[in-house]
N, C-alpha and C positions, 0 to 999 in steps of 0.2 A: 333265211333258208330258202332254197329253191323248191317250189311247190311240187314239181313233178320229178325232181332228182335226176334230170336229164341234162347232161353237159351241152347237148346240141340245140337246146331251145332256150330262149330268153324272154318269153312273152310276159313273165312276171317280174322283170327287172325293176327293183325299187330305185327311187331317186330322192334326193334331199336338196331343197332349194333349187330344183331344176338340174342338179348334177346327178347323172346316172351312176349307179354303183358299178364296180368292175366285176366281171364274171359272166356266167356262172363258172365256178371253179371247184375243183376237188378239195376235200378237207385238208387241212394242214397237218393233222395228226390222225392216226388210226381211229376209226369210229366217228370222226367228224363228218357231217353230211356235206353234200354239194351246197354251196352258198354263194353270196355276193359280199364284196368288201367295199368300204369307202374309208379312206384315210382322212382325218380332219385334224388340222393343226389349230387348236383352240387356245392354248396357253403360250405358244411360242410363234412369233411372226414367221411366216414362210414366204420368201421372195418369189417362190414358184407358184404360190397360191394356196389358199386355205385347204383345198382338197387334193393337193399334189401328194403322190406317194412318198416322195423324199423331200428333204429340206437341205439345201446346200449350206445353210447357216449353222447346221448342227454337225459337230464332229464327234466321232466316237473316240474315247481314250484309247491309247495304245495298250495292247495286252501283253 
């Protein structure tokens, strides 16, 4: 969570293994606070990298 809840500052941006989180960003649902996100592909290999937001090797089934 963003400490000051201000989208224009990022002095509290977290990182994991030297990879900075994305954000700050508004909540994805009503009531969710301003926060940072980091995607991690830990059970499926991602050719774009472990911390990439998307994985070209994963396909969604047709709806």
